[in-house]
N, CA, C and O atoms as CSV, one atom per row, in Angstrom:
chain,resi,resn,atom,element,x,y,z
A,1,UNK,N,N,13.915,-20.492,0.514
A,1,UNK,CA,C,13.150,-20.241,-0.690
A,1,UNK,C,C,12.510,-18.860,-0.606
A,1,UNK,O,O,11.893,-18.514,0.401
A,2,UNK,N,N,12.657,-18.094,-1.646
A,2,UNK,CA,C,12.087,-16.752,-1.702
A,2,UNK,C,C,10.709,-16.846,-2.343
A,2,UNK,O,O,10.553,-17.441,-3.410
A,3,UNK,N,N,9.717,-16.261,-1.694
A,3,UNK,CA,C,8.351,-16.278,-2.206
A,3,UNK,C,C,8.006,-14.875,-2.688
A,3,UNK,O,O,7.918,-13.937,-1.896
A,4,UNK,N,N,7.810,-14.743,-4.006
A,4,UNK,CA,C,7.480,-13.443,-4.589
A,4,UNK,C,C,5.976,-13.227,-4.697
A,4,UNK,O,O,5.518,-12.102,-4.899
A,5,UNK,N,N,5.210,-14.307,-4.561
A,5,UNK,CA,C,3.752,-14.179,-4.617
A,5,UNK,C,C,3.123,-15.318,-3.828
A,5,UNK,O,O,3.737,-16.361,-3.604
A,6,UNK,N,N,1.877,-15.089,-3.411
A,6,UNK,CA,C,1.089,-16.123,-2.742
A,6,UNK,C,C,-0.269,-16.188,-3.422
A,6,UNK,O,O,-0.680,-15.239,-4.090
A,7,UNK,N,N,-0.949,-17.280,-3.259
A,7,UNK,CA,C,-2.304,-17.413,-3.806
A,7,UNK,C,C,-3.274,-17.273,-2.657
A,7,UNK,O,O,-3.253,-18.059,-1.710
A,8,UNK,N,N,-4.132,-16.257,-2.746
A,8,UNK,CA,C,-5.078,-15.947,-1.678
A,8,UNK,C,C,-6.463,-15.782,-2.301
A,8,UNK,O,O,-6.657,-14.948,-3.185
A,9,UNK,N,N,-7.405,-16.567,-1.843
A,9,UNK,CA,C,-8.775,-16.544,-2.357
A,9,UNK,C,C,-8.820,-16.769,-3.864
A,9,UNK,O,O,-9.634,-16.167,-4.564
A,10,UNK,N,N,-7.940,-17.640,-4.361
A,10,UNK,CA,C,-7.934,-17.946,-5.785
A,10,UNK,C,C,-7.271,-16.901,-6.654
A,10,UNK,O,O,-7.333,-16.999,-7.880
A,11,UNK,N,N,-6.637,-15.900,-6.058
A,11,UNK,CA,C,-5.969,-14.838,-6.820
A,11,UNK,C,C,-4.494,-14.785,-6.436
A,11,UNK,O,O,-4.132,-15.120,-5.308
A,12,UNK,N,N,-3.652,-14.369,-7.363
A,12,UNK,CA,C,-2.228,-14.225,-7.105
A,12,UNK,C,C,-1.986,-12.856,-6.482
A,12,UNK,O,O,-2.416,-11.836,-7.019
A,13,UNK,N,N,-1.293,-12.840,-5.341
A,13,UNK,CA,C,-0.969,-11.601,-4.636
A,13,UNK,C,C,0.544,-11.494,-4.562
A,13,UNK,O,O,1.205,-12.382,-4.023
A,14,UNK,N,N,1.104,-10.404,-5.103
A,14,UNK,CA,C,2.551,-10.204,-5.061
A,14,UNK,C,C,2.967,-9.803,-3.655
A,14,UNK,O,O,2.283,-9.010,-3.008
A,15,UNK,N,N,4.086,-10.345,-3.176
A,15,UNK,CA,C,4.592,-9.969,-1.859
A,15,UNK,C,C,5.615,-8.844,-1.958
A,15,UNK,O,O,5.805,-8.101,-0.995
A,16,UNK,N,N,6.272,-8.707,-3.097
A,16,UNK,CA,C,7.244,-7.636,-3.329
A,16,UNK,C,C,6.815,-6.848,-4.564
A,16,UNK,O,O,6.202,-7.414,-5.470
A,17,UNK,N,N,7.126,-5.556,-4.618
A,17,UNK,CA,C,6.748,-4.767,-5.792
A,17,UNK,C,C,7.665,-5.051,-6.975
A,17,UNK,O,O,8.756,-5.596,-6.810
A,18,UNK,N,N,7.215,-4.677,-8.166
A,18,UNK,CA,C,8.060,-4.731,-9.350
A,18,UNK,C,C,8.948,-3.495,-9.367
A,18,UNK,O,O,8.613,-2.477,-8.760
A,19,UNK,N,N,10.068,-3.581,-10.053
A,19,UNK,CA,C,10.971,-2.439,-10.191
A,19,UNK,C,C,10.335,-1.424,-11.140
A,19,UNK,O,O,9.946,-1.791,-12.248
A,20,UNK,N,N,10.219,-0.152,-10.732
A,20,UNK,CA,C,9.620,0.860,-11.613
A,20,UNK,C,C,10.446,1.099,-12.877
A,20,UNK,O,O,9.892,1.444,-13.920
A,21,UNK,N,N,11.741,0.921,-12.794
A,21,UNK,CA,C,12.623,1.169,-13.932
A,21,UNK,C,C,12.634,-0.007,-14.909
A,21,UNK,O,O,12.564,0.200,-16.121
A,22,UNK,N,N,12.720,-1.238,-14.400
A,22,UNK,CA,C,12.816,-2.440,-15.248
A,22,UNK,C,C,11.454,-2.910,-15.731
A,22,UNK,O,O,11.358,-3.525,-16.793
A,23,UNK,N,N,10.405,-2.634,-14.979
A,23,UNK,CA,C,9.062,-3.011,-15.394
A,23,UNK,C,C,8.587,-4.311,-14.779
A,23,UNK,O,O,9.235,-4.887,-13.906
A,24,UNK,N,N,7.436,-4.756,-15.258
A,24,UNK,CA,C,6.821,-5.956,-14.706
A,24,UNK,C,C,7.684,-7.175,-14.962
A,24,UNK,O,O,8.297,-7.316,-16.020
A,25,UNK,N,N,7.719,-8.051,-13.971
A,25,UNK,CA,C,8.494,-9.280,-14.073
A,25,UNK,C,C,9.800,-9.244,-13.305
A,25,UNK,O,O,10.401,-10.290,-13.059
A,26,UNK,N,N,10.257,-8.043,-12.918
A,26,UNK,CA,C,11.488,-7.914,-12.147
A,26,UNK,C,C,11.105,-7.464,-10.748
A,26,UNK,O,O,10.744,-6.307,-10.533
A,27,UNK,N,N,11.186,-8.386,-9.800
A,27,UNK,CA,C,10.792,-8.090,-8.435
A,27,UNK,C,C,11.896,-7.356,-7.693
A,27,UNK,O,O,13.079,-7.529,-7.985
A,28,UNK,N,N,11.494,-6.536,-6.731
A,28,UNK,CA,C,12.433,-5.847,-5.856
A,28,UNK,C,C,12.726,-6.751,-4.655
A,28,UNK,O,O,11.861,-7.505,-4.209
A,29,UNK,N,N,13.959,-6.665,-4.138
A,29,UNK,CA,C,14.352,-7.433,-2.961
A,29,UNK,C,C,14.115,-6.598,-1.707
A,29,UNK,O,O,14.327,-5.386,-1.711
A,30,UNK,N,N,13.680,-7.246,-0.650
A,30,UNK,CA,C,13.423,-6.569,0.621
A,30,UNK,C,C,14.734,-6.445,1.388
A,30,UNK,O,O,15.319,-7.453,1.783
A,31,UNK,N,N,15.198,-5.216,1.600
A,31,UNK,CA,C,16.451,-4.959,2.315
A,31,UNK,C,C,16.204,-4.083,3.540
A,31,UNK,O,O,16.859,-3.055,3.708
A,32,UNK,N,N,15.268,-4.480,4.390
A,32,UNK,CA,C,14.962,-3.710,5.594
A,32,UNK,C,C,14.069,-2.528,5.278
A,32,UNK,O,O,12.886,-2.710,4.992
A,33,UNK,N,N,14.610,-1.324,5.325
A,33,UNK,CA,C,13.832,-0.115,5.025
A,33,UNK,C,C,13.796,0.201,3.538
A,33,UNK,O,O,13.129,1.150,3.125
A,34,UNK,N,N,14.509,-0.586,2.720
A,34,UNK,CA,C,14.640,-0.307,1.301
A,34,UNK,C,C,14.150,-1.473,0.463
A,34,UNK,O,O,14.171,-2.623,0.903
A,35,UNK,N,N,13.705,-1.162,-0.758
A,35,UNK,CA,C,13.489,-2.164,-1.792
A,35,UNK,C,C,14.638,-1.985,-2.772
A,35,UNK,O,O,14.955,-0.858,-3.151
A,36,UNK,N,N,15.262,-3.071,-3.185
A,36,UNK,CA,C,16.421,-3.011,-4.073
A,36,UNK,C,C,16.188,-3.908,-5.281
A,36,UNK,O,O,15.700,-5.029,-5.143
A,37,UNK,N,N,16.541,-3.411,-6.473
A,37,UNK,CA,C,16.398,-4.191,-7.697
A,37,UNK,C,C,17.705,-4.916,-7.976
A,37,UNK,O,O,18.770,-4.298,-7.973
A,38,UNK,N,N,17.637,-6.217,-8.217
A,38,UNK,CA,C,18.823,-6.998,-8.506
A,38,UNK,C,C,19.301,-6.844,-9.933
A,38,UNK,O,O,20.446,-7.174,-10.241
A,39,UNK,N,N,18.435,-6.343,-10.821
A,39,UNK,CA,C,18.818,-6.212,-12.223
A,39,UNK,C,C,19.515,-4.883,-12.499
A,39,UNK,O,O,20.617,-4.859,-13.047
A,40,UNK,N,N,18.874,-3.775,-12.120
A,40,UNK,CA,C,19.445,-2.456,-12.439
A,40,UNK,C,C,20.149,-1.812,-11.251
A,40,UNK,O,O,20.910,-0.860,-11.426
A,41,UNK,N,N,19.902,-2.323,-10.034
A,41,UNK,CA,C,20.583,-1.791,-8.859
A,41,UNK,C,C,19.896,-0.613,-8.192
A,41,UNK,O,O,20.397,-0.096,-7.194
A,42,UNK,N,N,18.758,-0.177,-8.723
A,42,UNK,CA,C,18.040,0.941,-8.099
A,42,UNK,C,C,17.554,0.554,-6.710
A,42,UNK,O,O,17.210,-0.600,-6.455
A,43,UNK,N,N,17.532,1.544,-5.813
A,43,UNK,CA,C,17.019,1.342,-4.456
A,43,UNK,C,C,15.941,2.389,-4.196
A,43,UNK,O,O,16.082,3.550,-4.578
A,44,UNK,N,N,14.875,1.967,-3.548
A,44,UNK,CA,C,13.773,2.861,-3.206
A,44,UNK,C,C,13.416,2.643,-1.747
A,44,UNK,O,O,13.343,1.507,-1.277
A,45,UNK,N,N,13.198,3.726,-1.042
A,45,UNK,CA,C,12.753,3.624,0.339
A,45,UNK,C,C,11.324,3.098,0.331
A,45,UNK,O,O,10.554,3.412,-0.577
A,46,UNK,N,N,10.967,2.314,1.316
A,46,UNK,CA,C,9.636,1.704,1.343
A,46,UNK,C,C,8.522,2.734,1.411
A,46,UNK,O,O,7.406,2.461,0.968
A,47,UNK,N,N,8.798,3.907,1.953
A,47,UNK,CA,C,7.790,4.976,1.999
A,47,UNK,C,C,7.396,5.400,0.591
A,47,UNK,O,O,6.250,5.786,0.359
A,48,UNK,N,N,8.339,5.333,-0.359
A,48,UNK,CA,C,8.061,5.683,-1.757
A,48,UNK,C,C,6.928,4.824,-2.300
A,48,UNK,O,O,6.009,5.346,-2.932
A,49,UNK,N,N,6.978,3.519,-2.067
A,49,UNK,CA,C,5.950,2.628,-2.584
A,49,UNK,C,C,4.628,2.807,-1.839
A,49,UNK,O,O,3.566,2.644,-2.440
A,50,UNK,N,N,4.665,3.135,-0.561
A,50,UNK,CA,C,3.424,3.416,0.169
A,50,UNK,C,C,2.740,4.636,-0.407
A,50,UNK,O,O,1.518,4.647,-0.555
A,51,UNK,N,N,3.514,5.678,-0.740
A,51,UNK,CA,C,2.954,6.885,-1.343
A,51,UNK,C,C,2.399,6.598,-2.730
A,51,UNK,O,O,1.350,7.131,-3.092
A,52,UNK,N,N,3.081,5.764,-3.517
A,52,UNK,CA,C,2.607,5.408,-4.843
A,52,UNK,C,C,1.274,4.676,-4.763
A,52,UNK,O,O,0.366,4.961,-5.545
A,53,UNK,N,N,1.144,3.740,-3.832
A,53,UNK,CA,C,-0.109,3.000,-3.678
A,53,UNK,C,C,-1.241,3.919,-3.237
A,53,UNK,O,O,-2.377,3.756,-3.683
A,54,UNK,N,N,-0.948,4.879,-2.370
A,54,UNK,CA,C,-1.972,5.816,-1.917
A,54,UNK,C,C,-2.455,6.672,-3.079
A,54,UNK,O,O,-3.651,6.936,-3.199
A,55,UNK,N,N,-1.541,7.106,-3.929
A,55,UNK,CA,C,-1.931,7.914,-5.096
A,55,UNK,C,C,-2.773,7.108,-6.062
A,55,UNK,O,O,-3.774,7.605,-6.578
A,56,UNK,N,N,-2.374,5.854,-6.316
A,56,UNK,CA,C,-3.125,5.018,-7.242
A,56,UNK,C,C,-4.534,4.759,-6.739
A,56,UNK,O,O,-5.479,4.777,-7.528
A,57,UNK,N,N,-4.698,4.519,-5.450
A,57,UNK,CA,C,-6.023,4.249,-4.914
A,57,UNK,C,C,-6.893,5.499,-4.954
A,57,UNK,O,O,-8.097,5.398,-5.186
A,58,UNK,N,N,-6.307,6.680,-4.732
A,58,UNK,CA,C,-7.107,7.902,-4.781
A,58,UNK,C,C,-7.516,8.225,-6.213
A,58,UNK,O,O,-8.623,8.714,-6.440
A,59,UNK,N,N,-6.642,7.961,-7.184
A,59,UNK,CA,C,-6.975,8.209,-8.587
A,59,UNK,C,C,-8.040,7.231,-9.049
A,59,UNK,O,O,-8.966,7.625,-9.758
A,60,UNK,N,N,-7.932,5.964,-8.666
A,60,UNK,CA,C,-8.932,4.975,-9.090
A,60,UNK,C,C,-10.288,5.261,-8.456
A,60,UNK,O,O,-11.318,5.023,-9.086
A,61,UNK,N,N,-10.311,5.765,-7.229
A,61,UNK,CA,C,-11.587,6.085,-6.602
A,61,UNK,C,C,-12.224,7.301,-7.260
A,61,UNK,O,O,-13.449,7.385,-7.342
A,62,UNK,N,N,-11.409,8.247,-7.730
A,62,UNK,CA,C,-11.940,9.410,-8.427
A,62,UNK,C,C,-12.509,9.004,-9.789
A,62,UNK,O,O,-13.550,9.515,-10.199
A,63,UNK,N,N,-11.836,8.091,-10.491
A,63,UNK,CA,C,-12.322,7.686,-11.793
A,63,UNK,C,C,-13.605,6.878,-11.677
A,63,UNK,O,O,-14.421,6.905,-12.598
A,64,UNK,N,N,-13.813,6.160,-10.575
A,64,UNK,CA,C,-15.048,5.395,-10.382
A,64,UNK,C,C,-16.234,6.320,-10.122
A,64,UNK,O,O,-17.373,5.975,-10.438
A,65,UNK,N,N,-15.971,7.491,-9.550
A,65,UNK,CA,C,-17.055,8.421,-9.228
A,65,UNK,C,C,-17.552,9.183,-10.432
A,65,UNK,O,O,-18.659,9.722,-10.402
A,66,UNK,N,N,-16.752,9.244,-11.511
A,66,UNK,CA,C,-17.176,10.026,-12.699
A,66,UNK,C,C,-17.769,9.166,-13.751
A,66,UNK,O,O,-18.171,9.664,-14.802
């Protein structure tokens, strides 16, 4: 059974990212060093998503300070 999300502290936590091209609702498959979309076939290196999360957290922290 594939688990795409877990419930932690009463909140839903996604275990895999959504496909940037297909949008929310289409999960990426874990293929070792890559995330792969089963719908459109796009592949992204896992470092790509780590960089995206780092950018989002830095932007959100800047917006909270202003």
